[in-house]
C-alpha positions in Angstrom: -18.6 56.4 -213.9 -20.2 54.4 -216.7 -23.5 55.7 -216.6 -22.0 59.5 -216.8 -19.9 58.3 -219.8 -23.0 56.9 -221.7 -25.2 59.9 -221.0 -22.4 62.3 -222.1 -21.7 60.3 -225.4 -25.4 60.4 -226.0 -25.3 64.0 -225.6 -22.7 64.6 -228.1 -24.4 62.1 -230.4 -27.6 63.8 -230.5 -26.4 67.6 -230.5 -28.5 68.6 -233.2 -31.5 68.2 -230.7 -29.9 70.9 -228.3 -32.4 73.7 -227.8 -35.2 72.1 -230.2 -38.4 71.9 -228.3 -40.7 69.0 -228.8 -44.2 68.3 -227.2 -45.2 65.3 -225.3 -48.5 63.6 -225.5 -50.0 65.8 -222.9 -48.9 69.1 -224.7 -46.0 69.9 -222.4 -42.7 70.8 -224.2 -39.2 69.6 -223.4 -35.9 69.8 -225.2 -32.2 68.9 -225.0 -30.8 71.5 -222.9 -27.5 73.2 -223.8 -24.6 73.1 -221.5 -24.6 76.0 -218.7 -28.4 76.2 -219.0 -31.6 74.5 -217.3 -35.1 74.7 -217.5 -37.9 76.5 -215.5 -41.6 77.1 -215.8 -42.2 80.8 -216.5 -45.3 82.5 -215.4 -44.7 86.3 -217.0 -43.1 87.1 -220.3 -41.8 90.9 -220.9 -41.5 92.2 -224.4 -38.9 95.1 -224.6 -37.5 96.9 -227.5 -33.7 96.8 -228.5 -33.5 100.0 -226.2 -34.4 98.5 -223.1 -37.9 100.0 -223.0 -41.1 98.2 -221.9 -43.5 97.3 -224.5 -46.1 95.0 -223.0 -46.4 91.6 -220.9 -48.4 88.8 -220.7 -49.1 85.7 -218.4 -47.4 82.4 -219.9 -50.0 79.5 -220.4 -49.1 76.4 -218.9 -48.3 74.5 -222.0 -46.0 77.2 -223.3 -44.3 77.9 -219.8 -41.3 75.6 -220.4 -38.3 77.9 -220.5 -34.4 77.4 -221.2 -32.6 79.8 -218.8 -28.7 80.3 -218.4 -27.6 78.9 -215.2 -24.3 79.1 -213.2 -23.2 76.1 -210.9 -24.1 78.2 -207.9 -27.6 78.9 -209.0 -28.3 75.3 -210.0 -27.8 74.5 -206.7 -29.7 77.2 -204.8 -31.8 76.6 -202.1 -32.7 79.1 -199.4 -29.4 81.1 -200.3 -30.2 84.1 -202.6 -28.2 83.2 -205.8 -29.4 84.5 -208.9 -29.8 83.0 -212.3 -27.9 85.2 -215.0 -30.8 86.5 -217.1 -34.6 85.2 -216.2 -35.4 84.9 -212.6 -38.1 85.4 -210.1 -39.4 88.8 -209.2 -37.4 89.1 -206.1 -34.3 88.9 -208.0 -35.0 91.0 -211.1 -37.6 93.6 -209.7 -35.8 96.8 -208.4 -39.0 97.9 -206.6 -39.8 94.6 -205.1 -39.5 95.9 -201.5 -41.9 98.7 -202.4 -44.9 96.1 -202.8 -43.6 93.3 -200.7 -41.6 94.8 -197.8 -37.9 94.1 -196.8 -36.0 90.8 -198.0 -33.1 88.9 -196.8 -30.0 89.9 -198.4 -29.7 91.9 -201.6 -31.0 89.6 -204.4 -31.7 92.3 -206.9 -28.0 94.0 -206.6 -26.7 90.5 -206.9 -28.8 90.1 -210.0 -27.8 93.2 -211.7 -24.0 93.1 -210.9 -23.9 89.3 -212.2 -25.9 90.4 -215.4 -23.6 93.6 -215.9 -20.6 91.5 -215.9 -21.9 89.3 -218.5 -23.0 92.7 -220.9 -19.5 94.3 -220.2 -17.7 90.8 -221.3 -16.3 90.3 -224.9 -19.0 87.9 -225.0 -21.7 90.3 -224.7 -25.0 90.0 -226.5 -27.0 93.2 -227.8 -30.2 91.6 -226.6 -29.0 91.1 -223.1 -27.9 94.6 -222.8 -31.4 95.3 -223.6 -32.7 93.6 -220.6 -29.9 94.8 -218.5 -31.0 98.5 -219.4 -34.6 97.8 -218.6 -33.9 95.9 -215.2 -31.6 98.4 -214.0 -34.6 101.1 -213.9 -36.2 99.3 -211.0 -39.6 99.6 -212.4 -40.5 96.1 -213.2 -43.4 95.2 -211.1 -44.9 99.0 -211.3 -45.1 98.2 -215.0 -46.6 94.7 -214.5 -49.2 96.2 -211.9 -50.2 99.3 -214.1 -50.9 96.6 -217.0 -53.0 94.3 -215.2 -50.5 91.3 -214.9 -49.9 91.7 -211.0 -52.7 92.8 -208.7 -52.4 94.8 -205.2 -54.5 95.3 -202.5 -55.9 98.8 -201.2 -52.8 99.3 -199.5 -50.7 98.7 -202.5 -49.1 95.4 -201.5 -48.9 92.7 -203.6 -52.0 90.1 -203.3 -51.1 86.7 -201.8 -54.0 85.1 -203.7 -57.2 86.1 -205.7 -60.0 87.8 -203.9 -64.0 87.8 -204.6 -63.8 91.3 -205.1 -61.1 91.3 -207.6 -62.7 88.6 -209.6 -66.1 90.5 -209.6 -64.4 93.6 -210.6 -62.9 91.8 -213.5 -65.5 89.4 -214.3 -63.2 86.6 -214.1 -60.4 85.1 -212.0 -57.1 87.0 -212.9 -54.6 85.0 -215.3 -51.8 85.2 -213.3 -53.6 83.0 -210.6 -54.4 80.5 -212.9 -51.0 79.6 -213.4 -49.3 80.2 -210.1 -49.3 77.5 -207.4 -48.1 80.0 -204.8 -48.1 83.7 -204.4 -47.5 86.1 -206.9 -44.2 87.0 -205.6 -43.0 83.6 -206.5 -43.7 84.5 -210.4 -40.7 83.7 -212.7 -40.2 86.0 -215.3 -38.8 85.6 -218.8 -37.9 88.3 -221.6 -38.2 88.8 -225.0 -36.6 91.5 -227.2 -38.1 93.2 -230.6 -35.6 94.9 -232.6 -36.1 97.0 -235.9 -36.4 94.8 -238.7 -36.3 91.6 -237.3 -39.2 89.4 -235.6 -39.7 89.4 -231.9 -36.8 87.3 -230.3 -37.6 85.0 -227.5 -34.5 85.0 -225.6 -35.1 81.5 -224.1 -34.9 80.1 -227.6 -32.3 82.0 -229.1 -29.5 80.0 -230.1 -27.0 83.2 -230.2 -27.9 84.2 -226.7 -27.3 80.8 -225.3 -23.9 80.3 -227.3 -23.1 83.9 -225.7 -23.3 82.9 -222.1 -21.8 79.3 -222.6 -18.7 81.2 -224.1 -19.0 83.7 -221.2 -19.1 81.4 -218.4 -16.6 78.9 -219.9 -14.2 81.6 -219.7 -15.1 82.1 -215.9 -14.2 78.4 -215.1 -10.6 78.3 -214.1 -10.0 75.2 -211.8 -8.8 72.3 -213.6 -8.4 68.8 -212.8 -8.4 65.1 -214.2 -11.9 64.0 -215.1 -12.7 60.6 -213.9 -14.9 60.2 -216.8 -13.4 61.3 -219.9 -9.7 60.9 -218.7 -8.9 64.6 -220.0 -7.7 67.5 -217.8 -10.6 69.9 -217.8 -12.3 72.6 -215.6 -14.0 70.7 -212.8 -17.3 70.8 -211.4 -17.7 71.7 -207.8 -21.5 71.4 -207.9 -23.7 69.3 -210.0 -27.4 69.6 -211.6 -30.6 69.0 -209.7 -34.2 69.0 -211.4 -33.3 65.7 -213.1 -36.7 64.3 -212.9 -38.9 67.5 -213.4 -38.3 71.1 -212.8 -39.0 71.1 -209.0 -37.0 68.2 -208.3 -34.1 69.0 -205.6 -32.6 65.6 -205.4 -28.9 65.3 -207.2 -27.2 62.3 -208.2 -23.6 63.7 -207.4 -23.2 65.9 -204.3 -20.3 66.5 -201.9 -21.6 69.6 -199.7 -20.6 67.7 -196.3 -18.1 70.2 -194.8 -18.8 68.6 -191.1 -19.9 65.0 -191.7 -18.3 61.9 -192.9 -19.3 61.4 -196.3 -15.6 61.8 -197.5 -13.8 63.4 -194.7 -11.5 61.2 -193.0 -10.5 59.6 -196.0 -10.1 62.7 -198.4 -9.2 66.2 -197.7 -11.8 67.2 -200.2 -14.5 66.0 -202.6 -12.2 66.0 -205.7 -10.1 63.4 -204.2 -13.0 61.2 -204.1 -14.1 61.7 -207.7 -13.4 64.6 -210.2 -15.8 65.3 -212.9 -15.3 67.9 -215.3 -18.0 70.5 -215.9 -18.7 69.8 -219.4 -19.3 66.1 -218.7 -21.5 66.9 -215.6 -23.7 69.4 -217.7 -23.9 66.9 -220.6 -24.5 64.0 -218.9 -27.1 65.5 -216.6 -28.8 67.4 -219.6 -28.9 64.3 -221.6 -30.7 62.3 -218.7 -33.2 64.9 -218.1 -34.0 65.1 -221.8 -34.5 61.0 -222.0 -36.5 61.2 -218.9 -38.8 63.4 -220.5 -38.6 61.9 -223.9 -39.1 58.2 -223.1 -38.9 57.6 -219.2 -41.7 56.2 -217.0 -42.0 57.8 -213.6 -44.3 56.0 -210.9 -44.3 57.4 -207.5 -40.9 59.5 -208.1 -39.1 56.4 -209.3 -37.7 56.8 -212.9 -37.6 53.7 -215.3 -35.5 54.6 -218.4 -34.2 52.4 -221.4 -32.2 54.0 -224.4 -29.9 52.8 -227.0 -26.8 54.2 -228.1 -27.4 53.9 -232.2 -31.0 54.4 -231.7 -33.0 56.1 -228.7 -36.3 54.2 -229.2 -35.7 50.5 -228.2 -38.4 47.7 -226.8 -38.6 48.4 -223.2 -38.6 45.5 -220.7 -41.4 46.7 -218.5 -44.2 46.7 -221.5 -46.3 43.6 -222.7 -45.9 41.6 -225.9 -49.0 43.6 -227.5 -46.6 46.9 -227.7 -44.2 45.2 -229.7 -46.5 44.6 -232.7 -46.6 47.3 -235.4 -50.2 48.9 -235.5 -50.5 48.3 -239.1 -50.3 44.5 -238.3 -53.5 43.1 -239.5 -53.7 39.9 -237.4 -52.6 40.4 -233.8 -55.1 38.3 -232.5 -53.8 34.7 -231.5 -56.0 31.8 -231.8 -55.5 28.8 -229.2 -54.6 26.4 -232.0 -51.6 28.8 -232.8 -48.4 26.8 -232.2 -45.7 28.3 -229.9 -43.2 28.1 -232.8 -45.6 30.6 -234.7 -45.8 32.6 -231.9 -41.8 32.7 -231.4 -41.3 33.8 -235.2 -43.9 36.7 -234.6 -41.9 38.1 -231.5 -38.6 37.6 -233.7 -40.0 39.6 -236.3 -41.3 42.3 -234.0 -37.8 42.6 -232.7 -36.0 42.1 -235.9 -36.2 45.8 -236.9 -34.2 46.9 -234.0 -31.4 44.1 -234.6 -29.9 45.1 -238.0 -29.2 48.7 -237.5 -25.7 48.5 -239.2 -23.9 49.3 -235.7 -22.4 46.0 -234.3 -21.2 48.0 -231.3 -24.6 49.3 -230.3 -25.4 49.3 -226.6 -28.6 49.3 -224.6 -28.5 51.1 -221.2 -31.3 50.4 -218.4 -31.4 52.7 -215.7 -33.7 53.1 -212.6 -33.6 56.3 -210.4 -35.4 57.0 -207.1 -34.6 59.7 -204.4 -34.9 58.6 -200.6 -34.9 62.0 -199.3 -35.5 65.6 -201.1 -31.9 66.2 -201.6 -30.3 62.9 -202.6 -31.1 60.5 -205.5 -29.5 57.4 -206.2 -29.2 55.0 -209.4 -31.1 51.8 -207.9 -30.5 49.7 -211.0 -28.3 49.9 -213.9 -27.4 47.6 -216.9 -25.1 48.4 -219.7 -25.6 45.6 -222.2 -24.7 44.8 -225.7 -28.0 45.5 -227.9 -28.0 42.0 -229.5 -27.7 40.3 -225.9 -30.4 42.8 -224.6 -32.8 41.9 -227.4 -31.9 38.1 -227.0 -33.1 38.1 -223.3 -36.3 40.3 -224.4 -37.1 37.7 -226.7 -36.7 34.9 -224.3 -38.9 36.7 -221.8 -41.9 37.2 -224.4 -41.4 33.7 -225.3 -41.4 32.0 -221.8 -43.6 34.4 -219.7 -46.5 34.1 -222.2 -50.0 33.3 -222.3 -53.3 34.1 -224.0 -54.6 37.4 -223.0 -58.0 39.3 -223.8 -57.5 42.7 -221.9 -56.0 44.8 -224.6 -57.7 47.1 -227.0 -57.2 48.0 -230.6 -59.4 50.2 -232.5 -61.8 50.5 -229.3 -62.1 46.5 -229.9 -60.7 44.0 -227.3 -58.2 41.9 -229.0 -56.5 38.5 -227.9 -52.8 38.3 -228.0 -50.4 35.7 -226.8 -47.4 37.0 -224.8 -46.1 38.2 -221.8 -48.0 40.9 -219.6 -46.5 44.2 -218.8 -44.9 44.6 -215.3 -47.4 47.1 -214.0 -50.2 44.6 -214.9 -48.5 42.0 -213.0 -48.4 44.2 -210.1 -52.1 44.7 -210.3 -52.6 40.8 -210.8 -50.3 40.1 -207.6 -51.8 42.9 -205.3 -55.0 44.1 -206.8 -56.2 47.2 -209.0 -56.0 49.4 -206.0 -52.4 48.7 -205.4 -50.7 52.0 -205.0 -47.8 53.4 -206.7 -45.0 52.4 -204.1 -46.2 48.6 -204.4 -46.0 48.9 -208.2 -42.8 50.6 -208.7 -41.3 48.0 -206.1 -42.3 45.1 -208.1 -41.3 46.6 -211.5 -37.8 47.1 -210.0 -38.1 43.3 -208.8 -39.1 42.3 -212.3 -36.3 43.9 -214.0 -33.6 41.4 -213.2 -35.8 38.8 -214.4 -36.4 40.2 -217.8 -33.1 41.6 -218.4 -30.7 39.1 -216.5 -33.0 36.0 -217.2 -33.5 35.4 -213.3 -36.5 33.6 -211.7 -39.5 35.5 -210.7 -39.7 35.9 -207.1 -42.0 33.3 -205.8 -43.9 35.6 -203.3 -45.0 37.5 -206.7 -46.3 34.3 -208.2 -48.0 33.0 -205.0 -49.9 36.3 -204.5 -51.1 36.2 -208.2 -52.0 32.6 -207.9 -53.8 33.5 -204.6 -55.9 36.5 -206.2 -56.6 34.1 -209.5 -57.9 31.5 -207.1 -60.5 33.6 -205.4 -62.6 34.9 -208.3 -65.9 35.7 -206.2 -63.8 38.5 -204.8 -63.0 40.4 -207.9 -65.2 41.7 -210.7 -65.5 39.4 -213.5 -63.4 41.3 -216.0 -60.7 41.9 -213.3 -60.6 38.1 -212.6 -60.1 37.2 -216.2 -57.5 39.4 -216.6 -55.7 38.3 -213.4 -56.2 34.7 -214.5 -54.4 35.1 -218.0 -51.6 37.2 -216.2 -51.1 34.6 -213.5 -51.0 31.9 -216.1 -48.2 33.7 -217.8 -46.2 33.9 -214.4 -46.7 30.0 -213.7 -45.9 29.1 -217.2 -42.7 31.1 -216.8 -42.0 29.4 -213.2 -42.6 26.1 -214.9 -41.3 26.7 -218.3 -39.2 23.6 -218.3 -42.5 21.5 -218.2 -43.3 22.9 -221.8 -47.0 24.0 -221.2 -48.6 26.0 -223.9 -52.1 27.7 -224.1 -53.1 24.7 -226.3 -54.7 22.1 -224.2 -51.9 19.4 -223.0 -53.9 16.0 -223.1 -50.9 14.1 -222.3 -50.0 15.7 -219.0 -50.4 13.6 -215.9 -49.5 16.3 -213.5 -51.9 16.2 -210.6 -52.5 19.8 -210.3 -53.1 20.2 -214.3 -55.5 17.6 -214.3 -57.4 18.8 -211.3 -57.7 22.2 -213.3 -59.0 20.5 -215.9 -61.7 18.7 -214.2 -62.9 22.2 -212.4 -62.9 23.8 -215.9 -65.3 21.1 -217.4 -67.3 21.3 -214.4 -67.6 25.2 -214.9 -68.6 24.8 -218.5 -71.1 22.2 -217.9 -72.9 24.5 -215.4 -72.6 27.4 -217.5 -74.2 25.7 -220.8 -76.8 24.6 -218.7 -77.7 28.2 -217.0 -77.6 29.8 -220.5 -76.8 33.4 -221.6 -79.2 35.1 -219.4 -78.0 33.8 -216.2 -75.0 36.0 -214.9 -74.2 34.1 -211.7 -71.1 32.3 -210.9 -70.9 28.7 -211.2 -70.1 26.3 -208.3 -66.9 25.6 -209.7 -66.1 29.4 -209.8 -67.5 29.7 -206.2 -65.5 27.0 -204.6 -62.3 27.7 -206.6 -60.3 28.9 -203.6 -61.2 26.2 -201.6 -60.5 23.5 -204.5 -57.1 25.0 -204.7 -56.3 24.2 -201.2 -58.6 21.0 -200.7 -59.1 19.4 -204.1 -60.3 15.9 -203.0 -62.9 17.0 -200.5 -64.1 20.3 -202.5 -64.5 18.2 -205.8 -66.5 16.0 -204.0 -68.9 18.9 -203.2 -68.7 20.5 -206.7 -69.6 17.0 -208.5 -72.6 16.6 -206.2 -73.9 20.1 -207.1 -73.2 19.4 -210.7 -75.7 16.7 -211.3 -78.8 18.7 -211.7 -77.0 20.6 -214.5 -76.0 17.4 -216.2 -79.7 16.2 -216.3 -80.8 19.7 -217.6 -78.3 19.4 -220.7 -79.5 15.9 -221.4 -78.0 14.2 -224.2 -75.6 17.3 -224.7 -74.0 16.4 -221.5 -72.7 13.1 -223.0 -69.8 14.8 -224.4 -68.8 16.6 -221.2 -69.6 13.5 -219.0 -67.1 11.4 -221.1 -64.4 14.2 -221.2 -64.8 14.7 -217.2 -64.5 10.9 -216.8 -61.5 10.7 -219.2 -59.5 13.3 -217.1 -60.4 11.7 -213.8 -59.2 8.5 -214.9 -55.7 9.9 -215.8 -55.7 10.6 -211.9 -53.9 8.3 -209.9 -55.7 7.1 -206.7 -52.8 8.2 -204.6 -53.3 11.8 -206.1 -56.9 12.2 -205.1 -56.3 13.6 -202.0 -56.7 17.1 -200.2 -52.7 18.3 -200.7 -52.9 21.7 -202.0 -52.5 22.4 -205.8 -49.7 24.1 -207.3 -50.0 27.0 -209.8 -50.2 24.6 -212.6 -53.9 24.0 -212.0 -54.8 27.4 -213.3 -52.7 26.4 -216.6 -55.0 23.3 -216.8 -58.2 25.2 -216.0 -57.6 28.0 -218.4 -56.6 25.6 -221.3 -59.4 23.3 -220.9 -61.8 25.8 -220.7 -60.4 27.7 -223.7 -60.3 24.6 -225.5 -64.3 23.9 -224.7 -65.2 27.2 -225.8 -63.2 27.1 -229.0 -63.2 23.6 -230.1 -65.2 22.8 -233.6 -67.5 20.6 -231.5 -68.7 23.9 -229.7 -68.0 26.4 -232.1 -71.7 26.4 -233.3 -73.3 26.7 -230.0 -75.1 29.5 -228.4 -72.1 30.5 -225.9 -68.8 30.9 -227.1 -65.7 32.5 -224.8 -65.8 35.6 -227.2 -69.5 36.2 -226.4 -69.0 35.5 -222.8 -65.8 37.8 -222.5 -68.4 40.8 -223.5 -69.5 40.6 -219.9 -66.6 39.9 -218.0 -63.9 42.1 -219.7 -63.0 45.4 -218.3 -60.5 48.1 -218.8 -57.3 48.2 -221.2 -54.2 47.3 -219.7 -52.7 49.8 -217.4 
């Protein structure tokens, strides 16, 4: 129950945010919900006076639809059973004239709603604005009022329309607003109330803290069954049912559920669910509401799987699935990393970027990493959970960015591509390993597998590294920009896998590793041909076209590449002398017994990248017509995912 205790504590520490709406980048609103409440997307808003008389109504726009509503345990868990919410609800519950326009319904949803609202209004915790809603709803004219005021629409027989019709749109001159916000039929519209009182501004009840506190006190009084809470260790009213709608408003999956009265979830070992685990109502509400808020605020959702990271002292904390570029402050003037930068300088830059999170004055700070997914529509599980000391977490994050690093040129700043040395994002690793067309199921699976590598220091799974190497070794099958991005990300993965070897972006002229040397030779051949072809010729060089075969059978393939290279060496004339001497020097470092067709390891990509980068950025070639930066204008594509 550690996860629930952490979330409950987070709720208490950020109680000032309760009921305060914030906006996401897409304009959608969210808030830390009070206990005994949940959220729904409203479609219709009714304005009443303090006597419960109808004043007006309007269709709620999607960016303003998020509504905090009072909620009982039974209503929070409702599926097909007609269980009403205490105040705001769908038409079938709050419209006394629903059957007049829709026909007979199952059960007595309107009477159940009215009776529940009446008990609240007659209690000592009653609220005058809630009584106004009760007085209006008990008249049973809600749908009639909405139809007469052009909010809902009926057919010629007086029945509510399922969908908009061409005749209706032609008569109105536009598509009715209600059909713009509803996914299903009009009968499924969710209604909220506002009350206008004399001398006071209009009160939106879903944002009225006094109304919220009124229901919290009223409902808390009704909770009688107390038990030992396994989370707080206190004797408190227990929760029999727990919240759903964790990931979004339409999510029916639960993290805690014990409604199996005939199966074998707990029966046979326990007489009832509380003997397995008892959680108090307050802790359950606080924990689930905090989790919903954190997911909306800073969670990442991919194909239903949620990745969430937060700190106990400060919510915003560097996340393990982003790249190094995201760590830098936007005001930093020099993010671009040159190939002659030392690894020590890079490590200091990473330490500075993380330094602001280290020294927050709280030496007991914790970081929680959680991943949620649902295998079925009704059950959700925590597939990954780690609770770390903040210093330990930041140290491991720093180690990841220092060891799984390479020079990348696929990120943008101020609409310009920039170079940065560092670790790639896990989402980009997925695309490098499985292609830009990889579906979200593959992406979320890889992100989950990479978390232990970053957070716990585990080795990167070799199948991911091999897949990335295979794609980086096949440039003719990719767009130029995609290959360049895949190559640099693969180099980062290979560098992490062979981190004990001590390779950096800068060319290692001392390495006698067979694969590294073969990679250098391939890069020199590529640069020679590219120089000879010139700026206007965009076709792939022989080194690039034979790259896949070269990785599998380097000895035989090099013979072919070298024979095809001779015309380009002749075309360069005297300029080829430098490259020829360099090629001879690298070839001489290879031992005779290494010049075979034994497949190369991923280190050949490091040698290829470093040698090519060195040639395009060295002082000898800096004044040449073609540079790596100018070439990159043609090969670089979109920004990091």
